[in-house]
PALUM-245153 format. One line per field, with one value per residue (C-alpha): residue number from 1; x, y, z negated; chain; residue in three letters. Coordinates in nm, 4 decimals, padded with zeros to 6 digits. Layout:
REM residues N
num: (NUM/...)
X: (X/...)
Y: (Y/...)
Z: (Z/...)
cadena: (A/...)
residuo: (ALA/...)
***
This chain:
REM residues 61
num: (1/2/3/4/5/6/7/8/9/10/11/12/13/14/15/16/17/18/19/20/21/22/23/24/25/26/27/28/29/30/31/32/33/34/35/36/37/38/39/40/41/42/43/44/45/46/47/48/49/50/51/52/53/54/55/56/57/58/59/60/61)
X: (12.9845/12.7767/12.8994/13.0815/13.3384/13.6752/13.7443/13.4237/13.2532/12.9051/12.7061/12.3746/12.0489/11.7074/11.3482/11.0173/10.9015/10.5660/10.2908/10.0064/09.7964/10.0255/10.1344/10.5070/10.7420/11.1196/11.3965/11.7694/11.9657/12.3050/12.5920/12.7953/13.0893/13.3938/13.6963/13.9870/14.3787/14.4909/14.8554/14.8144/15.1294/15.3566/15.1933/14.9290/14.6258/14.3092/14.0180/13.6240/13.5736/13.2304/13.1782/13.1635/13.5042/13.6655/13.5471/13.6430/14.0066/14.0582/13.9449/14.2363/14.4614)
Y: (08.0817/08.2126/08.4328/08.4991/08.1865/08.3764/08.1070/08.1461/08.4562/08.2337/08.4678/08.4161/08.3846/08.5424/08.4093/08.3388/08.0677/07.9976/07.8646/07.6140/07.9103/08.0950/08.3537/08.4713/08.5638/08.6563/08.4086/08.3486/08.0429/08.0473/07.8949/07.6153/07.8143/07.6608/07.8335/07.6639/07.7096/07.6383/07.6514/07.9205/07.9918/07.8529/08.0215/07.8999/08.1485/08.1284/08.1239/08.0967/07.8430/07.6838/07.2997/07.2627/07.4637/07.2415/06.9075/07.0366/07.1219/06.7638/06.6104/06.7661/06.6784)
Z: (-13.6493/-13.3306/-13.1163/-12.7781/-12.6291/-12.5910/-12.2839/-12.0652/-12.1882/-12.2957/-12.5352/-12.6890/-12.4434/-12.5288/-12.4769/-12.6303/-12.8486/-12.7179/-12.9547/-12.8691/-12.8397/-12.5618/-12.8237/-12.7802/-13.0189/-12.9577/-13.0302/-12.9063/-12.8125/-12.9746/-12.7958/-12.9827/-13.1013/-13.2929/-13.4437/-13.2959/-13.3069/-12.9506/-12.7935/-12.5111/-12.3373/-12.6051/-12.8841/-13.1349/-13.1142/-13.2964/-13.0783/-13.0709/-12.8252/-12.7357/-12.7252/-12.3560/-12.2922/-12.5465/-12.4029/-12.0881/-12.2451/-12.4070/-12.0730/-11.8803/-12.1000)
cadena: (A/A/A/A/A/A/A/A/A/A/A/A/A/A/A/A/A/A/A/A/A/A/A/A/A/A/A/A/A/A/A/A/A/A/A/A/A/A/A/A/A/A/A/A/A/A/A/A/A/A/A/A/A/A/A/A/A/A/A/A/A)
residuo: (UNK/UNK/UNK/UNK/UNK/UNK/UNK/UNK/UNK/UNK/UNK/UNK/UNK/UNK/UNK/UNK/UNK/UNK/UNK/UNK/UNK/UNK/UNK/UNK/UNK/UNK/UNK/UNK/UNK/UNK/UNK/UNK/UNK/UNK/UNK/UNK/UNK/UNK/UNK/UNK/UNK/UNK/UNK/UNK/UNK/UNK/UNK/UNK/UNK/UNK/UNK/UNK/UNK/UNK/UNK/UNK/UNK/UNK/UNK/UNK/UNK)
***
């Protein structure tokens, strides 16, 4: 589910697809967000978290 990361605040970014004829059409890049249940301050909290934050979280354990 695309959206905003609850940890770092990453949101979709906008730009253009550029064809061979240099014609520009709008597009957006979605962050890779996942719904996960995490322990935050001793409570289970369901969050939308991007893949980069999830990897960093597991790395610091």
